[in-house]
DRENLUM-594691 format. One record per residue (C-alpha): residue in three letters; x, y, z. Coordinates in steps of 0.02 Angstrom, whole numbers, plus 50000, padded with zeros to 5 digits. Layout:
% DRENLUM-594691
AlaXYZ
...
END
This chain:
% DRENLUM-594691
Met533365332153381
Gly532965323753531
Arg532745325653719
Tyr533635338453824
Arg533975336853995
Ile533895352054093
Gly534525357454281
Val534255373054347
Ala534915378954527
Thr533935393054611
Gly534855406354726
Ala533385413954805
Trp531685420754757
Leu531105439354783
Phe529535434954826
Ser529095417054817
Gly527205412254722
Ser526725395454707
His527685390854531
Asn528445404954432
Arg528585403054241
Val530245405754156
Gln530495405153964
Leu532185396453914
Trp533085395953743
Leu534415382953705
Val535525391353569
Gly536585380553457
Ala537815381353324
Arg536385375853213
Gly534935383053287
Glu533865387053413
Ala532465380453509
Arg531185390453652
Leu530625380453804
Glu529405382053949
Leu529775380254131
Arg528685382454270
Leu529935383054424
Arg529545379854607
Pro530165394454737
Ala531515382054794
Arg532885392054872
Gly534595381254871
Gln533905365554764
Glu534025362554616
Glu532555358254483
Glu532615344954342
Phe531655345754165
Glu531795334254004
Arg531055341853847
Asp531055335953674
Val531695348753544
Pro531195343853370
Lys532815348953280
Asp534595348253297
Leu535405362653377
Gly537305356653380
Pro538465361653521
Leu537645372953641
Gln538465391953636
Phe537175400953761
Val535505397953844
Lys534215412453858
Leu533165418253994
Arg531555426954049
Lys530465427254195
His528595428954147
His528285446154216
Ser526785445854319
Leu525935460054438
Val527225456254558
Asp529045457754499
Asp529575442154584
Ala531435443854536
Trp532385425054536
Phe534155422054563
Cys534785408854459
Asp536325402054509
Cys536785389354340
Ile535855380254227
Thr536785363554146
Val536085355053986
Arg536285338253945
Gly535975334153753
Pro535195321753681
Gly536105303353722
Ala536355296453871
Cys538445298753865
Glu538155317553833
Glu539345327253933
Ala538285341654030
Thr538545360653952
Phe538755371154104
Phe537975390254078
Pro538445399154250
Cys537375414554286
Tyr537405420254478
Arg536415436254450
Trp534515441654478
Val533215438954339
Gln531815450554331
Gly530875463854222
Gln530545457654057
Asp532165458153969
Val532905442153890
Leu534585437854007
Ser535995429753893
Leu537125415453991
Pro538735408653879
Glu539315391853891
Gly540435393254058
Thr542175388253978
Ala543365403053997
Arg543975412853833
Leu545145425253805
Ala544635441353702
Gly544975433053505
Asp545265418253576
Asn544015406853444
Ala543335411253288
Leu541385411253342
Asp540935429853331
Val539445428553464
Phe540555428053603
Gln541375441553554
Lys539915450953529
His539255445053682
Arg540805449253791
Glu540565467953711
Lys538795471653748
Glu539075462653930
Leu540555474753953
Lys539325489953885
Glu537945487154011
Arg539085485354163
Arg539755500554119
Arg538265510154135
Leu537955499254317
Tyr539635502254391
Cys540325517054375
Trp541515527554509
Ala541235538954638
Thr542365549954776
Trp542115547954943
Lys543535559455006
Glu544755567754888
Gly546595558154912
Leu545645542954954
Pro545335529454819
Arg543865530754722
Thr542285520254761
Ile540705511354691
Ala539475526354655
Ala538145522154794
Glu537725532154945
Arg537025518455040
Gln536745499754986
Asp535155501054911
Asp536025511354779
Leu537055497254714
Pro536685486954555
Pro535715472054623
Asn536975457754594
Ser538225466154708
Arg536865466354854
Phe536855454855000
His535935438254992
Glu534375435855097
Glu535325423955210
Lys537105435955205
Arg535945452255266
Leu535095441855394
Asp536575437155466
Phe537285453955454
Glu535985466355544
Trp535515452055671
Ala537335453355707
Leu537335470455747
Lys535515471455819
Ala536145457755954
Gly537875465655980
Ala536935484356003
Leu535425475856143
Glu537105468056245
Thr537815485256258
Val536105492456314
Leu536225478456438
Lys537815480256506
Arg537605499956494
Val536025495756616
Tyr536955483256735
Thr538345494556745
Leu537525512256778
Leu537705513556964
Ser539335505556975
Ser540825515957008
Trp542575509256912
Ser544075510857025
Arg545215495356997
Leu545655488756808
Glu544865471556876
Asp542985483556864
Phe543285478656674
Asp542675462656701
Gln540875470156730
Ile540505470856537
Phe541445455856485
Trp540185443356478
Gly539005433856366
Gln539605427156211
Lys541525424456217
Ser542915410556137
Asp544245401356214
Leu545405414856124
Ala544455429156210
Glu544565419556387
Arg546435417656358
Val546695435556309
His545615441356452
Arg546815430756572
Cys548475437056499
Trp548405453256421
Arg549615462056543
Asp550915449756509
Asp552415455756405
Glu552545439456298
Leu550775442656226
Phe550995459456213
Gly552475456556088
Tyr551725440156020
Gln550315452255953
Phe551515460255830
Leu551915446355759
Asn550385435455756
Gly549045447755835
Ala547675457655730
Asn548835469555673
Pro550265460255615
Met551045474555487
Val551915487555595
Leu553395477455660
Arg555035476555567
Arg556765470155597
Ser557765487055633
Ala559105491955518
Ser559645505455619
Leu559385512855789
Pro557725525855752
Ser558235542855748
Arg556625547155838
Leu557275536755989
Val558085549756091
Leu559185541156236
Pro559215553456386
Ser560665552756524
Gly560665539856631
Thr559975527556502
Glu561735521756450
Ala561395502956471
Leu559865503456379
Gly560925512056228
Ala562195497156249
Gln560795484056255
Leu559995489856120
Glu561555492356009
Arg562115473156050
Glu560155466455999
Leu560455478655815
Gln562115468855787
Ser561385454255823
Gly559965456255713
Ser558595451955846
Leu558075470255885
Phe556195474755796
Glu555275492455803
Ala553405495255782
Asp553385514355752
Phe551375521655761
Ser552415539855691
Leu550815541555563
Leu549735545055699
Asp550795560355749
Gly549845577955735
Ile547985568055683
Pro546725576955768
Ala545855569055890
Asn543835567155907
Val542865576656039
Ile541415566556103
Arg539935575556187
Gly541005588456227
Glu542495579556298
Lys544025579756234
Gln544825563756153
Tyr546765561456142
Leu547895551856021
Ala549775544356046
Ala550935540255896
Pro552265528156002
Leu553785519455972
Val554135502356043
Met555775494256022
Leu555705475256027
Gln556905461156074
Met556835443055997
Arg557475431356149
Pro558135413556063
Glu556765404056106
Gly555515413055969
Lys554705425056121
Leu554715444256063
Leu554615455456210
Pro554655474656227
Val556215482456284
Val555765500656287
Ile554065511856236
Gln554275530956185
Ile552395537056190
Gln552685552356067
Pro554215556955942
Pro555075571555998
Ser554365590655966
Pro555015608855996
Ser553965609256156
Cys554825590056228
Pro556575587556133
Ala556755572056262
Pro555255563256277
Pro555085551056427
Leu555575532856408
Phe554435518256486
Leu555455502056510
Pro555175485756592
Ser555845489456759
Asp554675503856791
Pro553315502656947
Pro551935488456852
Leu550535502256839
Ala551705514356732
Trp552375500456625
Leu550705492356598
Leu550015508856552
Ala551315513256412
Lys550655496356327
Ile549035500856351
Trp549385516156240
Val550185506856123
Arg548635494256111
Asn547615509656076
Ser548865518155938
Asp548815500655858
Phe546865498355854
Gln546875515755741
Val548145511655618
His547595493655603
Gln545755499055575
Leu546085512155455
Gln547695510155365
Tyr547825490255353
His546195485555346
Leu545055498355301
Leu546195506355177
Ser547305490755133
Thr546035476855103
His544275483655084
Leu544585501054978
Val545915493054876
Ala544745478554853
Glu543405489654792
Val544545497854675
Ile545045480754600
Ala543055475654612
Val542295489854525
Ala543665489854393
Thr543365469654373
Met541465475254333
Arg541735488054196
Cys543315479654109
Leu543235459954127
Pro541655450054044
Gly541075435054114
Leu541995425154001
His543715430954065
Pro544545418254163
Val545195430154267
Phe543395436954318
Lys542805419254355
Leu544365418554459
Leu544285432954555
Ile542215435254567
Pro541945424154728
His543285435154822
Ile542415451254796
Arg540615444854797
Tyr540085455254933
Thr541375468854946
Leu540455484754864
Glu538975482354999
Ile540065478955149
Asn541115496155090
Thr539355505455047
Arg538725500755238
Ala540445505655286
Arg540455523455221
Ser538495527855281
Gln538675518055446
Leu540425516555508
Ile541515529755451
Ser540185542155399
Glu539815559355494
Gly538875553555650
Gly539305536555629
Ile540155524255738
Phe541755530355705
Asp541375549155765
Lys540445541255914
Ala541745531755993
Val543355531555916
Ser544695543155958
Thr545225544455772
Gly543385550755727
Gly542725566755685
Gly543865569855532
Gly545445563155596
His545055545655519
Val545165553255359
His546645563655391
Leu547565546655417
Leu546765537055280
Arg547495550255162
Arg549415548655251
Ala549205529655225
Met548755532555068
Ala550095541855007
Gln551265527555093
Leu550255515554956
Thr551165504354860
Tyr550945488654752
Arg552305481254854
Ser551445484255025
Leu550175473054939
Cys551295459854906
Pro551865447255061
Pro553365442354982
Asp554085459954960
Asp553305467755103
Leu553875451855230
Ala555455454755150
Ala555555474655166
Arg555015474555367
Gly556345459255383
Leu555115445855431
Leu555545429155319
Gly556385416755417
Ile555695418755594
Pro555035403555662
Ser553845411955775
Ala552985424455632
Leu551745413355595
Tyr550645426655494
Ala552115425955391
His552245409455360
Asp550355406955340
Ala550335422855206
Leu551875413655128
Arg551145397455110
Leu549295404755027
Trp550285417654901
Glu551205402754836
Ile549485393754814
Ile548835408154728
Ala550045415354639
Arg550165399054527
Asp548745409554407
Asp549515414454260
Val548855427354141
Val549455429753942
Arg550215446953962
Gly549595454053793
Asp547855452953835
Pro546875471253789
Glu545345466753920
Leu546615464054050
Gln547825480554005
Ala546065487754024
Trp545725480554183
Cys547405486854258
Arg547415504054200
Glu545645506454275
Ile546545499354431
Thr547905512754442
Glu547355526054323
Val545485529054403
Gly545305518154536
Leu546855523354644
Cys547005539754566
Gln548515540154452
Ala549585528154578
Gln550645525554437
Asp551255541054429
Arg552355540154594
Ala554065541654579
Thr554555525054659
His555385512954553
Glu553935499254574
Ala553075513554492
Ser553465509054335
Glu552995491154348
Ser551225496954321
Arg551175499454140
Ser552095481254103
His551495465854129
Leu552175463154274
Leu550775471854386
Leu549595460854307
Leu550425446154378
Lys550455453554543
Thr548775459554541
Ile547695443854527
Pro548615435554680
Asp548655454054774
Thr546545453454724
Gln546235436754793
Gly547275439554953
Leu546615456654989
Ser544715451454973
Ser544865435455079
Ala546475429155154
Glu547135444355197
Thr545685450755255
Leu545135437655380
Ala546865436555438
Ile546615454055525
Asn544815455455524
Leu544365439255616
Tyr545575438255748
Cys545235456755808
His543615452555872
Pro544305442656027
Leu545815452756051
Ala544685468456082
Gln544795469256263
Val544415486356312
Thr545925485356420
Asp546845476956281
Ala546505489256134
Pro545775503256230
Asn544595517356157
Pro544365531556164
Pro545735539356299
Gln544895553556397
His546325560556463
Gly548265565356391
Gly549625550856413
Pro550575544956561
Ile551805553256636
Arg553415546656663
Pro553645540756839
Gly554885547656952
Pro555315565957011
Gln553765571956915
Pro552265574957020
Gly550745573456975
Trp550625555156906
Asp549155545856932
Val548735526156913
Pro548155522756797
Gly548495538956730
Ser547025539756574
Arg545185538156592
Trp544385524456477
Gly542575530556416
Ser541215514356434
Arg540775522156231
Ala542335509056206
Leu541235496156225
Leu540625503456052
Val541915498555974
Val541925481356028
Ile540155478655937
Phe540915490055794
Leu542395476455761
His541005461755773
Ala539895471055642
Ile541335472855537
Gln542065451655571
Thr540125445755512
Gly540385457455358
END
C-alpha cells in the first residue's frame, strides 16, 4: 500500500482531442490495482501522475492498458511507462511499450527486464510470451513477391501492414516530402531544359542546380579522373564488387599487340597489387524498353592497380565478356583518346549502378533484413534479449520495403520508367544474385577476407566495417534457446527459401549455434550500418555522367581502324534525372 508515481511517455496520437482517458492496471506478485488516467495529447512528452493504492502489490510484473473507446478511435502510441513504488528510495520499474493502444482490447506490458524462455519461475511471463507470439504470427504472415527471391511480409501496400510496423507521422511526412520535392525539382529542370540542345558533357551542368552537398560538388569537379574512378570501388557507394586478383580472369582475352599490357598485369599479380571488378552478373540480362526506345546493358571487367601511395587506378576495361560473335572483345586503356577512355568508364559506372542498387542494396540489405524482421516478429517475444537488441534496427524495414515493391520495382514503377534493368531485367538480376547469396557474403570479416581487402590502408569502408563488427559482435546468445532456434529456422528454411540446403560448407553451419552467433550482428549491420554505408553515399555520387542511366545506344566502339566510332558514342536520356530522385527517396527511407 502507498503512493505510486507513474510516468507515461507518449509517442503520437492519431487524432488529438482535449484529453484522453486511459485505464491502467498495476499488476504485482501479490495483487493488482486499477487506475484512471487522463492524458493530454502531448506528442513526444512524458506526463507524471501520483496515485494512492490501498494494498501491497508486491514486485510489479505487468502494466495493463486500455484506452477509453469514444466515437472516434483516437489511437495512442505509447512509448513506455515507468512506475515508482511507495517510498522515496524505491527504484523505477520500466515497462516498454512502443506500440499503438487502440480499440477496446487490454494491452499487457511486462516489466522490461529481458528474459529467456524458462529463465524464471514465474509462469505468468511464459504465458504472456506464448500469447504474444500467437498474436504476432496472425499479424505477420509470409508472402512471395517473386519466385526465387526471399519471401516478404504479406502486404501489397503500406496500408496493409500491421499498425506497429508503419511509419510514425514525422517519418511519413519526411519521406513523402522528399519525394514531392524531388518530383518538383525534376519538373522545373525539365521545363528549364526543354528547348536546349545538349552536345557536350558540360551541358549536363544545366540540371545540376538546387540542393548540393560539398561531396557532390567535389565529385562534380573531378568525376572524370581515374583516381576518383578507382577510389569509388574501395570507398564509394558500392565497395562490394572489388577483389584482389588471385589469377588473371579467364574472360580477359589479350589480343596480339598487347604483350606489354600482359606483362604489366603479370607483374602486378605477382606483387599482390592487381585488383578486379567483374560485372559478369549482368551478362545476358534483358535490357529495358522505355517509351519504345531500346536500352542497353554492359557486363564490364575492370582491372586496377594499387599504387604504393594507396591510390587504386584502372589499367584496362573490357566492356563485354567474350561471346561466339566476339571471341576477343575490345579492350580500353588509359592511353586511348580521352573521350574513348572516359566513355568506357561511364559504362562501368552504369553497370556498377545496376549491381549496386539491385544486388547489394535491395537484396543483400533490404530484402534479407525483411526476412529477419518478419522472423523476429513471428518467433521472438518482446521479453527476449535478442528481440530487444534487434527491434530498433528493423523498425521501418517492412514499410520501406513494401513501398519499394509497390512504387519503385513494381510493374510501371520507377525502375520500369527510368532504369535500363527495368521491365523485368531487374528480377532476372535479383534471382542470379540470390543464387550467389551466402552467409559468408553477409559477414564483413569473412567477405573482406575472401575478397582480399584486409590490411589495405586506403580501404576505408573495410576499416569502418570491421570496427563496427567488433562492437556489435560482442553480443552473445545461449546456444540451446528454443526460441532462437525457431527464429533461425524461420529465417533460413522459410524466409530465405531453404537457403540452408545449398551445397556449400557454410550451409552446414545453419543448423548449428554458429549461425545464431553470426545472424545477430549480421542483422544489426545489414539493417543499419551496411544500409547507411551503401545507401547514403549514393546520392552525392549520383551525377548523371558518373552513374548514367539509361543508355540508349550500344556500347562504345574501340577507337582505331573501325569506322563509325562516335563521340561520346552513347546517348544518355534525360530520364536519368529520375534516378537521382529515386536515389534520394531511398536515402530518405
